[in-house]
NUDREN-390658 format. One record per residue: x negated, y negated, z negated of N, C-alpha, C in turn; residue number from 1. Coordinates in Angstrom, 1 decimal, decimal comma, always signed. Layout:
N
[zati [X Y Z] [X Y Z] [X Y Z] NUM]
...
% end
This chain:
163
[zati [+8,0 +30,3 -7,3] [+7,4 +29,0 -7,4] [+6,1 +29,1 -8,2] 1]
[zati [+5,1 +28,4 -7,8] [+3,9 +28,3 -8,6] [+3,5 +26,9 -8,9] 2]
[zati [+2,7 +26,7 -9,9] [+2,2 +25,4 -10,2] [+1,3 +24,9 -9,1] 3]
[zati [+1,3 +23,6 -8,8] [+0,4 +23,1 -7,8] [-1,0 +23,4 -8,0] 4]
[zati [-1,5 +23,4 -9,3] [-2,8 +23,8 -9,6] [-3,2 +25,2 -9,2] 5]
[zati [-2,2 +26,0 -9,1] [-2,4 +27,5 -8,7] [-2,5 +27,7 -7,2] 6]
[zati [-2,1 +26,7 -6,4] [-2,2 +26,9 -5,0] [-3,7 +27,0 -4,6] 7]
[zati [-4,0 +27,8 -3,6] [-5,3 +28,0 -3,0] [-5,9 +26,6 -2,6] 8]
[zati [-7,2 +26,4 -2,8] [-7,8 +25,2 -2,3] [-7,7 +24,9 -0,8] 9]
[zati [-7,4 +26,0 -0,1] [-7,2 +25,9 +1,3] [-5,7 +25,7 +1,7] 10]
[zati [-4,8 +25,6 +0,7] [-3,4 +25,4 +1,0] [-3,2 +24,1 +1,8] 11]
[zati [-2,3 +24,2 +2,8] [-2,0 +23,1 +3,6] [-1,2 +22,1 +2,8] 12]
[zati [-1,5 +20,8 +2,9] [-0,7 +19,8 +2,2] [-0,2 +18,7 +3,1] 13]
[zati [+0,9 +18,1 +2,7] [+1,5 +17,0 +3,3] [+1,6 +15,9 +2,2] 14]
[zati [+1,0 +14,8 +2,5] [+0,9 +13,7 +1,5] [+1,8 +12,5 +2,0] 15]
[zati [+2,6 +12,1 +1,1] [+3,5 +11,0 +1,4] [+3,3 +9,9 +0,4] 16]
[zati [+3,0 +8,7 +0,9] [+2,7 +7,5 +0,1] [+4,0 +6,7 -0,2] 17]
[zati [+4,2 +6,4 -1,4] [+5,4 +5,7 -1,7] [+5,2 +4,2 -1,5] 18]
[zati [+6,3 +3,4 -1,4] [+6,2 +2,0 -1,2] [+6,1 +1,3 -2,6] 19]
[zati [+6,2 +2,0 -3,7] [+6,0 +1,4 -5,0] [+5,6 +2,5 -6,0] 20]
[zati [+5,2 +2,2 -7,2] [+4,9 +3,2 -8,1] [+6,1 +3,9 -8,6] 21]
[zati [+6,0 +5,2 -8,8] [+7,0 +6,1 -9,2] [+7,1 +6,0 -10,7] 22]
[zati [+8,3 +5,8 -11,3] [+8,5 +5,7 -12,7] [+8,4 +7,1 -13,3] 23]
[zati [+8,2 +7,2 -14,6] [+8,2 +8,6 -15,3] [+9,5 +9,3 -15,1] 24]
[zati [+10,6 +8,6 -15,2] [+11,9 +9,3 -15,0] [+12,1 +9,8 -13,5] 25]
[zati [+11,6 +8,9 -12,6] [+11,7 +9,3 -11,2] [+10,8 +10,5 -10,9] 26]
[zati [+9,6 +10,5 -11,5] [+8,7 +11,6 -11,4] [+9,3 +12,9 -11,8] 27]
[zati [+10,0 +12,9 -13,0] [+10,6 +14,1 -13,5] [+11,7 +14,6 -12,5] 28]
[zati [+12,5 +13,6 -12,0] [+13,6 +13,9 -11,1] [+13,0 +14,5 -9,8] 29]
[zati [+12,0 +13,9 -9,2] [+11,3 +14,4 -8,0] [+10,8 +15,8 -8,2] 30]
[zati [+10,1 +16,0 -9,3] [+9,6 +17,3 -9,5] [+10,7 +18,4 -9,7] 31]
[zati [+11,7 +18,1 -10,4] [+12,8 +19,0 -10,6] [+13,5 +19,3 -9,3] 32]
[zati [+13,8 +18,3 -8,5] [+14,4 +18,6 -7,2] [+13,4 +19,2 -6,3] 33]
[zati [+12,2 +18,9 -6,4] [+11,1 +19,5 -5,6] [+11,0 +21,0 -5,9] 34]
[zati [+11,0 +21,4 -7,1] [+11,0 +22,8 -7,5] [+12,2 +23,5 -7,0] 35]
[zati [+13,4 +22,9 -7,1] [+14,6 +23,5 -6,6] [+14,5 +23,7 -5,1] 36]
[zati [+13,9 +22,7 -4,4] [+13,8 +22,8 -2,9] [+12,8 +24,0 -2,6] 37]
[zati [+11,6 +24,0 -3,2] [+10,6 +25,0 -2,8] [+11,0 +26,4 -3,2] 38]
[zati [+11,9 +26,5 -4,2] [+12,3 +27,8 -4,6] [+13,1 +28,5 -3,5] 39]
[zati [+13,6 +27,8 -2,5] [+14,3 +28,4 -1,4] [+13,7 +28,1 +0,0] 40]
[zati [+12,5 +27,4 -0,1] [+11,9 +27,0 +1,2] [+11,3 +28,2 +1,9] 41]
[zati [+11,6 +28,3 +3,2] [+11,2 +29,5 +3,9] [+10,9 +29,1 +5,4] 42]
[zati [+10,1 +30,0 +6,0] [+9,8 +29,9 +7,4] [+10,2 +31,2 +8,1] 43]
[zati [+11,2 +31,1 +9,0] [+11,6 +32,3 +9,7] [+12,0 +33,4 +8,8] 44]
[zati [+12,7 +33,0 +7,7] [+13,2 +34,0 +6,7] [+12,2 +34,5 +5,7] 45]
[zati [+10,9 +34,1 +5,8] [+9,9 +34,4 +4,8] [+9,7 +33,3 +3,9] 46]
[zati [+9,8 +33,6 +2,6] [+9,6 +32,6 +1,6] [+8,2 +32,0 +1,6] 47]
[zati [+8,1 +30,7 +1,5] [+6,8 +30,1 +1,5] [+6,3 +30,0 +0,0] 48]
[zati [+5,0 +30,3 -0,1] [+4,3 +30,1 -1,4] [+4,0 +28,6 -1,4] 49]
[zati [+4,7 +27,8 -2,2] [+4,6 +26,4 -2,2] [+4,7 +25,8 -3,5] 50]
[zati [+4,3 +24,5 -3,6] [+4,5 +23,7 -4,8] [+4,6 +22,2 -4,4] 51]
[zati [+4,9 +21,4 -5,4] [+5,0 +20,0 -5,2] [+4,3 +19,3 -6,4] 52]
[zati [+3,8 +18,1 -6,1] [+3,1 +17,4 -7,2] [+3,2 +15,9 -6,9] 53]
[zati [+3,2 +15,1 -7,9] [+3,1 +13,6 -7,8] [+1,8 +13,3 -8,4] 54]
[zati [+1,0 +12,5 -7,6] [-0,4 +12,2 -7,9] [-0,5 +10,7 -8,0] 55]
[zati [-1,0 +10,2 -9,2] [-1,2 +8,8 -9,4] [+0,0 +7,9 -9,3] 56]
[zati [+1,2 +8,5 -9,5] [+2,4 +7,8 -9,5] [+2,7 +7,1 -8,1] 57]
[zati [+2,1 +7,6 -7,1] [+2,3 +7,0 -5,8] [+2,2 +8,0 -4,6] 58]
[zati [+1,8 +9,2 -4,8] [+1,6 +10,2 -3,8] [+2,6 +11,4 -4,1] 59]
[zati [+3,4 +11,7 -3,2] [+4,2 +12,9 -3,2] [+3,5 +13,9 -2,3] 60]
[zati [+3,1 +15,0 -2,9] [+2,4 +16,0 -2,2] [+3,1 +17,4 -2,2] 61]
[zati [+3,3 +17,9 -1,0] [+3,9 +19,3 -0,8] [+2,7 +20,1 -0,4] 62]
[zati [+2,6 +21,3 -0,9] [+1,5 +22,2 -0,5] [+2,1 +23,6 -0,2] 63]
[zati [+1,5 +24,3 +0,8] [+1,9 +25,6 +1,2] [+0,7 +26,5 +1,4] 64]
[zati [+0,7 +27,6 +0,7] [-0,4 +28,6 +0,9] [-0,1 +29,3 +2,2] 65]
[zati [-0,7 +28,9 +3,3] [-0,5 +29,5 +4,6] [-1,3 +30,8 +4,8] 66]
[zati [-2,0 +31,2 +3,8] [-2,7 +32,5 +3,9] [-1,6 +33,6 +3,9] 67]
[zati [-0,5 +33,3 +3,3] [+0,6 +34,3 +3,1] [+1,6 +34,1 +4,3] 68]
[zati [+2,1 +32,9 +4,4] [+3,1 +32,6 +5,4] [+2,9 +31,2 +5,9] 69]
[zati [+2,8 +31,0 +7,3] [+2,6 +29,7 +7,8] [+4,0 +28,9 +7,8] 70]
[zati [+3,8 +27,6 +7,5] [+5,0 +26,8 +7,6] [+5,3 +26,7 +9,1] 71]
[zati [+6,6 +26,6 +9,4] [+7,0 +26,5 +10,8] [+7,6 +25,1 +11,1] 72]
[zati [+7,9 +24,8 +12,3] [+8,5 +23,6 +12,6] [+9,8 +23,4 +11,9] 73]
[zati [+10,6 +24,4 +11,8] [+11,9 +24,3 +11,1] [+11,7 +24,1 +9,6] 74]
[zati [+10,7 +24,8 +9,0] [+10,5 +24,6 +7,6] [+9,9 +23,2 +7,3] 75]
[zati [+9,1 +22,7 +8,2] [+8,6 +21,3 +8,0] [+9,7 +20,3 +8,1] 76]
[zati [+10,6 +20,5 +9,1] [+11,8 +19,7 +9,2] [+12,7 +19,7 +7,9] 77]
[zati [+12,8 +20,9 +7,3] [+13,5 +21,0 +6,1] [+12,9 +20,2 +5,0] 78]
[zati [+11,6 +20,2 +4,9] [+10,9 +19,4 +3,9] [+11,1 +17,9 +4,1] 79]
[zati [+11,1 +17,5 +5,4] [+11,3 +16,1 +5,7] [+12,8 +15,7 +5,3] 80]
[zati [+13,7 +16,5 +5,5] [+15,1 +16,3 +5,1] [+15,2 +16,2 +3,6] 81]
[zati [+14,5 +17,1 +2,9] [+14,4 +17,0 +1,4] [+13,9 +15,7 +0,9] 82]
[zati [+12,8 +15,2 +1,5] [+12,1 +14,0 +1,1] [+13,0 +12,8 +1,4] 83]
[zati [+13,7 +12,8 +2,5] [+14,6 +11,7 +2,9] [+15,7 +11,7 +1,9] 84]
[zati [+16,2 +12,8 +1,4] [+17,3 +12,8 +0,4] [+16,8 +12,2 -0,9] 85]
[zati [+15,5 +12,5 -1,2] [+14,9 +11,8 -2,4] [+14,9 +10,3 -2,2] 86]
[zati [+14,5 +9,9 -1,1] [+14,4 +8,4 -0,8] [+15,7 +7,8 -1,0] 87]
[zati [+16,8 +8,4 -0,5] [+18,1 +7,8 -0,7] [+18,6 +7,8 -2,1] 88]
[zati [+18,2 +8,9 -2,8] [+18,7 +9,0 -4,2] [+18,0 +8,0 -5,2] 89]
[zati [+16,7 +7,8 -5,0] [+16,0 +6,9 -6,0] [+15,6 +5,6 -5,3] 90]
[zati [+16,0 +5,3 -4,1] [+15,7 +4,1 -3,5] [+14,2 +3,8 -3,4] 91]
[zati [+13,5 +4,7 -2,7] [+12,1 +4,6 -2,5] [+11,8 +5,0 -1,1] 92]
[zati [+10,6 +4,6 -0,6] [+10,3 +4,9 +0,8] [+9,0 +5,8 +0,8] 93]
[zati [+9,0 +6,9 +1,4] [+7,9 +7,8 +1,6] [+7,5 +7,9 +3,1] 94]
[zati [+8,3 +7,3 +4,0] [+8,1 +7,5 +5,4] [+7,7 +6,2 +6,1] 95]
[zati [+7,4 +5,2 +5,4] [+6,9 +3,9 +6,0] [+5,4 +4,1 +6,1] 96]
[zati [+4,9 +4,3 +7,3] [+3,5 +4,6 +7,5] [+2,6 +3,4 +7,4] 97]
[zati [+3,3 +2,2 +7,1] [+2,5 +1,0 +6,8] [+2,1 +1,0 +5,3] 98]
[zati [+2,7 +1,8 +4,5] [+2,3 +1,9 +3,1] [+0,9 +2,3 +2,9] 99]
[zati [+0,1 +1,6 +2,1] [-1,3 +2,0 +1,8] [-1,5 +1,9 +0,3] 100]
[zati [-2,5 +2,6 -0,2] [-2,9 +2,6 -1,6] [-4,5 +2,4 -1,6] 101]
[zati [-4,9 +1,4 -2,5] [-6,3 +1,2 -2,7] [-6,5 +1,1 -4,2] 102]
[zati [-7,8 +1,2 -4,5] [-8,2 +1,1 -6,0] [-9,2 +0,0 -6,0] 103]
[zati [-8,9 -1,0 -6,9] [-9,9 -2,1 -7,1] [-9,9 -2,3 -8,6] 104]
[zati [-11,1 -2,3 -9,2] [-11,3 -2,5 -10,6] [-10,5 -1,4 -11,4] 105]
[zati [-10,5 -0,2 -10,9] [-9,8 +0,9 -11,6] [-8,3 +0,7 -11,6] 106]
[zati [-7,7 -0,2 -10,8] [-6,3 -0,4 -10,8] [-5,8 +0,1 -9,4] 107]
[zati [-4,7 +0,9 -9,4] [-4,1 +1,4 -8,2] [-3,2 +0,3 -7,7] 108]
[zati [-3,3 +0,0 -6,4] [-2,5 -1,1 -5,8] [-1,9 -0,5 -4,5] 109]
[zati [-0,6 -0,8 -4,4] [+0,1 -0,5 -3,2] [+0,3 -1,7 -2,3] 110]
[zati [+0,1 -1,6 -1,0] [+0,2 -2,7 -0,1] [+0,6 -2,3 +1,3] 111]
[zati [+1,1 -3,2 +2,0] [+1,4 -2,9 +3,4] [+0,1 -3,1 +4,3] 112]
[zati [+0,1 -2,3 +5,3] [-1,2 -2,3 +6,2] [-1,5 -3,7 +6,6] 113]
[zati [-0,6 -4,5 +7,2] [-0,9 -5,8 +7,7] [-1,4 -6,7 +6,5] 114]
[zati [-0,8 -6,6 +5,3] [-1,3 -7,4 +4,2] [-2,7 -6,9 +3,8] 115]
[zati [-3,0 -5,6 +3,8] [-4,3 -5,1 +3,5] [-5,3 -5,7 +4,5] 116]
[zati [-5,0 -5,6 +5,8] [-6,0 -6,1 +6,8] [-6,3 -7,6 +6,5] 117]
[zati [-5,2 -8,4 +6,3] [-5,5 -9,8 +6,0] [-6,3 -10,0 +4,8] 118]
[zati [-6,0 -9,3 +3,7] [-6,7 -9,4 +2,5] [-8,2 -9,0 +2,6] 119]
[zati [-8,4 -8,0 +3,4] [-9,8 -7,6 +3,7] [-10,5 -8,6 +4,5] 120]
[zati [-9,9 -9,1 +5,5] [-10,6 -10,2 +6,4] [-10,9 -11,4 +5,6] 121]
[zati [-10,0 -11,8 +4,6] [-10,2 -13,0 +3,9] [-11,0 -12,7 +2,6] 122]
[zati [-11,5 -11,5 +2,4] [-12,3 -11,1 +1,3] [-11,6 -11,1 +0,0] 123]
[zati [-10,3 -11,0 +0,0] [-9,5 -10,9 -1,2] [-9,6 -9,5 -1,8] 124]
[zati [-9,9 -8,5 -0,9] [-10,2 -7,1 -1,3] [-11,7 -6,9 -1,0] 125]
[zati [-12,3 -6,4 -2,0] [-13,8 -6,1 -1,9] [-14,1 -4,9 -1,0] 126]
[zati [-15,1 -5,0 -0,2] [-15,6 -3,9 +0,6] [-16,0 -2,7 -0,2] 127]
[zati [-16,2 -2,9 -1,5] [-16,5 -1,8 -2,4] [-15,3 -1,0 -2,9] 128]
[zati [-14,1 -1,6 -2,6] [-12,9 -0,9 -3,0] [-12,7 +0,4 -2,4] 129]
[zati [-11,9 +1,3 -3,0] [-11,6 +2,6 -2,5] [-10,2 +2,6 -1,9] 130]
[zati [-10,1 +3,3 -0,8] [-8,8 +3,4 -0,1] [-8,4 +4,8 -0,2] 131]
[zati [-7,1 +5,1 -0,4] [-6,6 +6,5 -0,4] [-6,6 +7,0 +1,0] 132]
[zati [-7,2 +8,2 +1,2] [-7,3 +8,8 +2,5] [-6,0 +9,4 +2,9] 133]
[zati [-5,4 +8,9 +3,9] [-4,2 +9,5 +4,4] [-4,3 +10,6 +5,4] 134]
[zati [-5,6 +11,1 +5,5] [-5,9 +12,2 +6,5] [-6,1 +13,5 +5,8] 135]
[zati [-5,7 +13,6 +4,5] [-6,0 +14,9 +3,8] [-5,1 +16,0 +4,4] 136]
[zati [-5,7 +17,1 +4,5] [-4,9 +18,2 +5,2] [-4,8 +19,5 +4,3] 137]
[zati [-5,8 +19,7 +3,4] [-5,8 +20,8 +2,5] [-6,0 +20,4 +1,1] 138]
[zati [-5,5 +21,2 +0,2] [-5,5 +20,9 -1,3] [-6,9 +20,4 -1,8] 139]
[zati [-8,0 +21,0 -1,4] [-9,3 +20,6 -1,9] [-9,6 +19,2 -1,5] 140]
[zati [-9,0 +18,6 -0,5] [-9,2 +17,2 -0,1] [-8,8 +16,3 -1,2] 141]
[zati [-7,8 +16,7 -2,0] [-7,3 +15,9 -3,2] [-8,4 +15,7 -4,2] 142]
[zati [-9,3 +16,7 -4,3] [-10,4 +16,6 -5,2] [-11,7 +15,9 -4,6] 143]
[zati [-11,9 +16,3 -3,4] [-13,2 +15,8 -2,7] [-13,1 +14,6 -1,8] 144]
[zati [-11,8 +14,3 -1,4] [-11,7 +13,3 -0,4] [-10,4 +12,4 -0,6] 145]
[zati [-9,9 +12,3 -1,8] [-8,7 +11,6 -2,0] [-8,9 +10,1 -1,7] 146]
[zati [-10,0 +9,6 -2,2] [-10,3 +8,2 -1,9] [-11,6 +8,1 -1,1] 147]
[zati [-11,7 +7,1 -0,3] [-13,0 +6,9 +0,5] [-13,2 +5,4 +0,4] 148]
[zati [-14,5 +5,0 +0,5] [-14,8 +3,6 +0,5] [-14,3 +2,9 +1,8] 149]
[zati [-13,9 +1,7 +1,7] [-13,4 +1,0 +2,9] [-14,5 +1,0 +4,0] 150]
[zati [-15,7 +0,9 +3,6] [-16,8 +0,9 +4,6] [-16,9 +2,3 +5,4] 151]
[zati [-16,3 +3,3 +4,9] [-16,3 +4,6 +5,5] [-14,9 +4,9 +6,2] 152]
[zati [-14,0 +4,0 +6,1] [-12,6 +4,2 +6,6] [-12,4 +3,7 +8,0] 153]
[zati [-11,2 +3,8 +8,5] [-10,9 +3,3 +9,8] [-10,9 +1,7 +9,8] 154]
[zati [-11,0 +1,2 +8,6] [-10,9 -0,3 +8,4] [-12,3 -0,9 +8,4] 155]
[zati [-13,4 -0,1 +8,6] [-14,7 -0,7 +8,5] [-15,0 -1,8 +9,5] 156]
[zati [-14,3 -1,7 +10,6] [-14,5 -2,7 +11,6] [-14,0 -4,1 +11,1] 157]
[zati [-13,1 -4,1 +10,2] [-12,6 -5,4 +9,7] [-13,6 -6,0 +8,8] 158]
[zati [-14,5 -5,3 +8,2] [-15,5 -5,8 +7,4] [-16,4 -6,8 +8,2] 159]
[zati [-16,6 -6,5 +9,5] [-17,4 -7,3 +10,4] [-16,7 -8,5 +10,9] 160]
[zati [-15,3 -8,6 +10,7] [-14,5 -9,7 +11,2] [-14,1 -10,7 +10,1] 161]
[zati [-14,8 -10,6 +9,0] [-14,4 -11,5 +7,9] [-14,5 -12,9 +8,4] 162]
[zati [-13,5 -13,7 +8,0] [-13,4 -15,1 +8,4] [-14,1 -16,0 +7,4] 163]
% end
């Protein structure tokens, strides 16, 4: 096991957005169970060079250095099973694709997609706000591309539909 910071910047990542902020105790539990999981995580019998991280108390990130061993369908399925077990254990959701995160006035806010769209249309959310990019694929995206402006996102068309 390695620290997340030690993964290559080209490491493949999977980002899961929670439906609520993760408490400090939950973060500790997720990381402990995550380290236990990745200590045995493998693809076709080859151990994966992997790590886990909680970012901004709302993103669960798994990373794999695929320069050594590629994650396989079975290993990805195993990670999904692991995350689902976390969901059940701490009563949180990471697989509701309607969960979104945005930043407004330096405050992280979690919201459902339909509520976000309505708030954007009614100008309750500023077009200057940042939205968490759910299309991150490699570790360096967390540094360079974690948040994007709404005007650069898939929601830019809603800026033109303001009521």
